[in-house]
N, C-alpha and C positions, 0 to 999 in steps of 0.2 A: 356587679348590676345591684342596684339595693334596691328593697326591699321595700312594699309600699308602708307610707303612712296612714302614720301609727300616726365589829364596833360590839362588841360589848352589850350583855344586858345594863342599861345603865341603874331601871330599876322596876319594880317590881309591887309595882303600889294594891292592892286590893281595896276598895272603896270601905267605908263604914258601914253604904246602908247594904252592902253584898252579903245576905247572910245566907245567899248554897254557894258548893265548890262548882266549879266549870269542873266538866268532865276531865279524868288526869291524864288523857288523849291529850285534849284538847288544849291543854296548858304545856305540857308536852312539844309540844307545834309550834306553843306559842312564842314560847322559851330559844327554843329553837333557831323558829327566823330570825330574831330582833340579832340572839346568838352571832346568827351567820351570816346577818347583814343584809334580808329582804327588806329590815323598816323598820327604821328607827322605833317604832311602836306602832301598836295596834292596840286600841280602845276600842271593847267589846259592851256594849248594854243587850238585859234583857227582860221587855218585863215580859206579866202574865198575872195573876190573879194577883198574887201576891206585891204587889207592884214592881216598881223599876230594880233591879241591881248591876251594879258596873263592874270593872274588873280590865284594872289600867294600867298597864306595859310600857314599858318605855321613855324614850323622849319624844321630846317638844325636837330638842335637835341634835345632833348625833354628840350621845358624852352630855347633849344641855339639859333642863330640866327637867322633872319627870310631868309627865302626863296626868292628869285628869279628867271629872268627867264635863266640865261647861271647858277644854281645848278645842280650838276652835277648826275645823279642818275644811277642801274644797270638798264634797259633792257628790261634784259632776253630775253625768246622768239622770242620778233621780233626782234630780229634782226635775225633767220629766214625769213625773206621779205627781207633783204636784200644779206644773203643767195640767196634766187630763181631771182633778177637783178642779184645779178654776173653770174646764170649759164642763161639768156635769154641775158646779156651780153657775153656769150661767145659763145652762141646758133648765133647770129646772129654776130660774130664774123669770126663764122663758126670754129670755132675752137674745140668744140662738136658739138653734137646732144642728143636731151631728150629721142633720143632713146639708143641712143647707153648704153650698157652695160656698167655698172661702171666698170665689171673688169677689161675693154680695161683701168683703167684711173689707176688701182694698180698695185702695184709692183706684180711679176710673186709667189709671197713667198707665198702671200695673195689670197684665192678660198673661194669668196664670194659663199655661199648658193643658187640651184638654183630650182626650181621644178618642175615635168611634163617635165623636158627638156626647158624650161622660164626661161629669163635670168633677173634682177634685173636692170633696167634701171635707168638714172639720171635723170627720170625726173621719177617716182617711190619714188627718195628718195623724190623729193621736195614733192611734194606730201601729201604725206605717205598712199600709197598704196604698197609698199615693201614688206612688209606680217614677216618686224624687229620688234623687238623685243619693246615697247617703250624706258629702256632702256639695257644694258649688264650686265646677268647676275654676270659676273666676275667686277663687279664696290662695292668694297669693302672700301670705305673711309677711310684713317685711322683716315681722324680730322673731323666728323659729320657735323661744319660747315662751313667749306667749304669741300666742298664733291666730284668736279668733280676734285680736285688742282694736286688727286697724278696718278692720271688714265692717260697712258698713250698708245700709240700711240699700241705699243707691244702689250699691252693689250686688245686693239678695236682689232687687229688684229687677237689676237690669236680667241677670242670669236665669231670671221664670220668665220674662218678659221674649228670651234668647233657646229654653228650651224642649227637645221634642222629648216626651214618654216615649222609652221605649219598652211602655206595653199596656194593655189597656190596666184602666185604673180598677182597685180593689181585688189583685183577682193573681197579688199572688203577696206575703210579705218580705218590707226588704227595707232594717233597722237606718232608719236613714233622722238627724241630724238636723237638718236642713227642714226637713218637715216640720220635725219639733219645734224648730226657733219660729217658722212660720209659724205657730199656731199660737206659739208667744205674743207675739210680734202682732196678729191679730185680732187674743185676746184683746191684748194691753189698748192697741190700737180703737174700741168696742168702751169699755172703759175709758177714755180718754185719761187717759196716764200710763206710766211706765210701769214695766211688768214687775218688774220688783214692788214700785208703789203696789203694785193690782196684788202680789201675794204676801203681800205683806198686811196688808188694808183685809184682806177673803181667810186669808190661812192662819198665818206666826204670828200676829197682835190678839184676831180669840183667840187662839189654847195659848193664846202662855211663852210660846219659843222667841225671847229678847236675844239669841244666841246666836237665828238662822235670821241670812241677812244677803244682799250679794255685797250691797257699799261693806267696805270694815269699818266700826268704828274706830275710838279709843280700845274699847274695853277689846274685841277682840285681836284686835293688832298685836295686844299685849299677851292676850293667849292660844295665837295658831303656833299651832306645829305648823314648822318649817317644810317643807312640798321636798323628798330627796328618787329620784334619777339616775343609779348604777353607781347606787350610794356617794354620789357630789349633789348637793342643794340644788333647785331648778330655779326658777319664777312662780307667783302666784299667774293660773290665768286668769284675764278679763274675758268676759265672752257680752261685750255691749247689743247687738243685732241680732244674738241666736243665746239669748240669756235663757227663755222657757228651755231649751236643752241640755245647759250642761250649767249654770252659771252662780248655783247657790252655795252659799258656803257653813254649816252651820255644828253642831255640839251632839255628842255620844248625851245626853242631858235632853235636848230640844228632840235627841231622831225618838228619842222611845213617846217624850208626849208625841208627836205626831204619826208612831205608830200604835200607839194608845186611841191616840185619839181616831186610828183607822179600823183601828178592833174593836169599837166601842164601847172600849173598858173604858174610859174616858168621855164625863157626857160632853155630849161640842154639838154646837147646830150644822155645825158641817156634814155629819155622820153621813145624810143620805145622800151628800154628794161624793163623801166620799165608797162605797157602798155603793154609787151606778158609777162608778168609775172602780171599780174592781169586778165590772162583770165581765163578763169573757165574749171579746166582740167576735174572735175566728180562730183557728185552729191551724193555720199557716205554717205556719215556724214549724215545724215537722216533730218528729220526739215526741206528743201529746202532749207539745206545751203554747199555751192558749195565749191572747190576751186581749188588755181588754185596751181602755184610757190610758198611755204609760204604761201598767202596771203587766206585766209577763207571770203568767199562771202555769206548774210545772205539776206533777204526779209526785210523793211523795210518802212513803211508808205509812207517815201517821196524816195523812189528811191533806190537801192543797196546799203547799208554799205561790204565796202568792209575793209579790220577789223583782224586786230590782238592783243594778250596779254601776257602780257611775266612776270614772276616773281621769283626772288630767292630767296634767303635767306633771306631778310629783307627790298624787294621792290617788289611793283606791279602795275604794267601800261596796259597803254592800248592806238595805236591807234588808228581810223581810218577815212574815207572819203566816204561821196555819192555826184555822179559824176555830177547827175540830181540837185546837190541842191547850188555843187560848195562849200561847207564846208567837212574841214577835224576838228580834235578833239586829242588834246597828254589829253593824265591823268596820270603825273606821281604823286606816293606815295612813301616813302619811307617805309613800315611797309610790315608787311605780308597779313593783309588785306587786299583782291579787294575793288577795286574797277570801272570793267565794266560798272556797271549797269552807272554809273554818264557819260559817255559814249555815252554808248550806249547813250540816254535817247537823250541827246545833240545831236542825232545824227538822229534822229529815237523814230515819239514826241509820239509812239504808247510804247513803252520801260518800264516800269515803274523802278523809285526809288525802294532803299534797305529801309526797318523799320529800320532806323538807334534807337537802345538800345546802353545804356550808360555797357562799355566791365568790368562786377564785376573779370576775374579773374587779371585783373592787381590792386586791392583794396588787392582778397585776396593772389596774389602769395606775394605783399610786408610784410602782415601779416604773410604771411607761413617761411620766407626770414629772416625777423628780428627776429622775436618769437617763430616761427614753427607752428607742424599742428594744437592743441589747438585753434590758438590766429587765427589760419587760418579760423577754424570751427565757429568761435564765428565772426569775420570778415562777411562770409557766411551768420549768423544768423540774424545778423542786416540788412543785404542790400535785404534782402526775408520781410521783418518785414517795408524796403522804398516801402513807396505806391505811393508816388513823381513824378519819378526816372525810370524807365525800364531798369530793367539790364539784361543782357547778359548774361547766361550760356549756355555755347557752348560746344558742350560732345567730338568732337574731342578736341579742343584746353585744359579742364579741364585729357582728357586723355592722351596726351600729356604731360604738364608740369605733370604729377602724375607719369610718365614715365619716366622724369628726373630727381624727385624727388632720384625716388625708383635706378635707378642704381646705382645715386650717392650716396646711404646709408644711405640718409633722407629717411627713413621707415614711420616715425610719421607721416611726409609730406603728402608722396604721399600718406599715410593713410587719411588723409582729403580731399583731393581732389579727391580719390577713391568715401571715404562717399558724397561727396557729388554727383557725378555728378548720384550717387543709387539712389539719393536724389531725384534730377528734370529727376532723365530717368528712372524709373522702370520699368518699360518694354522693357528697354534693354540689352541684355544678354551680348553685349561687358562690360558693362559696371558692373554688378553681377562679373563678368567673374577675371575683373581686381583686382577689391578692393579683392577676394577673394587670389588671387597669394601676392599681396602686407598683406592679410593679415597670408596668410603662411608663409612667410617674413619671416615677426612679429612674427613666434611661437603660435599664435591661433589660432592650427587646428580645432579647433568645428564651430567655424566663417568662419572661409575658406574652407570650406566643405558646411557647409550653404548656403555663398553663387555660390560658385560652379554648387548646384543644383538647386538654384534660376534658374540660366545662363542655365543649363541643361533644367531646364523645359521651359523659354521660348527660348529654342533653342536647339529643339532637334540632330540639327546635329551638332550643336559645341561640334567639337571634342576634343579639347583640355583641355575644364572642364570635360571632360569624362577620360581625358587619369588623367590628376590630381586628380580626384576620387579613379578612381584603386590604382596612386602611395598615395595616405593615405588612404586605403582598404579598399575604398569605391567604390564595383562591377570593372569592367573590364576597361582595357581598349578600344577600338571603333578596331572593327572591320572589315574594307574595304569587302566589299564581291565585289569576283570575277567572273569577268565579257569575257567575249570573246571581241575581238578584235574586230573580225567578225561586232560585233550585236551593243561593242561602233562609227564602224563604219556607223554602218545605223539611228545614229540619227545627223550624219556630217549633213546638209542641213542651212539655216536662214527663224528662224520663226518668220510671223509677232499680234505680241501681239495690238498696237494702228498704228492708221495713223502715219507714218513716225520715228517708232520705233518698232526695230525686236529688238532678240539674234540671234550671229551667234554662228553655232557651230563648232568647228576642234577635229579634235584627233590628238595627238603624241603621238606614243605604242600605251600604254595601261592605257592615258589619257585621261580624252576628257573637254576642255573647252568650257567655254561661253565664248561672248563679245555684252554687250551690247550698242544698235546707241549711237554716243559719250561717250564711254569710257571705261574704260580698261580690259583689260581680267581676268576671272578669272576660276578656276580650282575649278571640278564638280567630289564628292566625291559617291560611289555606297551601299546606302544602299540593294540594290537589282536590280534588272536586268533592269526597268524602272525608280526606282527612286534616285534620286543624289541627297543631299546637299554640301553646299558649305557655305565655312568655312571665309570667312573673310565678309559675311552678315551674318544675322539668315533672309536666304529663305533658301528653297526648290526647284525641280524641278523634274514634273512626267513627260515620253512618256506617248503617247500613240498609241497603234499599232492596225495597224485592214487589217487583213489577211494576213496578214506577211509584210506590207508596214506602215513605221510610217509615223505619220499623221498630226503628232500634240502637241507640250508638251504644260507644265503650268504651269506657276510660278507663285511659294507660298512662300511673302514675306509683313511680317508688318500689318498683317491681311486680305493683298486683293489676290486672285486669283485670277489669270491669264492669259488667255489662249490663243495661240497664233497658228496658221492656217502653215503649213508646206508653203512659199512656194517657193522655191531651194532645 
């Protein structure tokens, strides 16, 4: 069962502009990340009253040229803060209002979904309360390595015309690339230009950010840090239709200019719009985090951290600042492994750094690619014997690489990867499920049955394992218990399982969905009228009904029993 979508140090170079030393624990963590294969490079910028400081580690490609403050990275979803500022500027120019229905600024051929006669506003699109899905369901990329490249405006319009909102508009937070991309599209339509041209004319050019664009110029290409995932160089992402959600490329140099302007340390006519974008509009994320126009605002020991992170296929990025301390931080990496903790730690003294371990998957993949599955398994065994180094065996990354091999026809390598996962994660139903699929593809029916049974034992709600066993003549396929829509509707509400952690239950037709604080939506499948199971993780949910009224729900996951009282 697939999870949903989703080196040695080359050089440590400190810019001559860097007058202050990074904290020792941060330097140690960065050096460990690069040495252990987390990323070819990590570029950090800090801005405060003393000006920009650059801390530059690693290289543009594995073993290649060292990065500098002008090296280009894809900043991903940090682009959403640019889109929020563009909206705020349009508001101050009285061209739009945050309360404007988004429908007002779209062609008449597009009919945005409504709910209870309420319309999605531009503000809803920006603060993630539009009730639109994270991604459109008609998003089927021809090239998974560059997934957004062929998604068209017509496809986006077609999805919006046929989409039914699952809940009341403005009622809750759900992070949505679609909503932010649509907002950027609307603002560009209103300006009569492209999103990139609008961003350049309103933000990048006025601030002198010459290295911040969507379309590569020749100099940017020369200075580009190539993206990496699992130690392998990957393609850059092109995001034409949803550009406002994550298409911008930039450098540490330019992003410090951007933060400097946002913090008011650099005089700019954009400051009022930037300040408007930073104003909290709601606190529906949970955990004390609030959301402005694009920006997220979290409590820190020294003051509120106003921040956003980003990621594309081979990049992870972070920007944030604290007004109270007058300090801003940029972290750019050319790897699919994140480094948000570095940025947060530099802005909030109580934020912890992750434990850095050597990425075992890099050595395992090299062996699999060069010599096959048996060699990969031998490398794994050798790494396990190493008592000196600490190796990271990430279940999701191993599973993903296993499916890459399986889909590419390299079944032996896939078998080795999935075998590693069941060895490392013997209590993971998903690991056994994936191993069972590879064994079945390899014609090892009995072994496949054994692993599917083990998966089902660990997660009785694993319908994929049940169905696969039925196909192999073992038992019957999953039967979904029919539940009346009126009963499903009675479960709709918000359930508090812990302080600042809730699960919101919604219904679309005869289907029930849940969404935990700060997480994506998942479907609940009925085993009985009151008991439901999940397919995306090993978990089940039961609802408690007393005197005809639903009072609570209980989540069973990973050996934990988490009751939640209905609060809405």
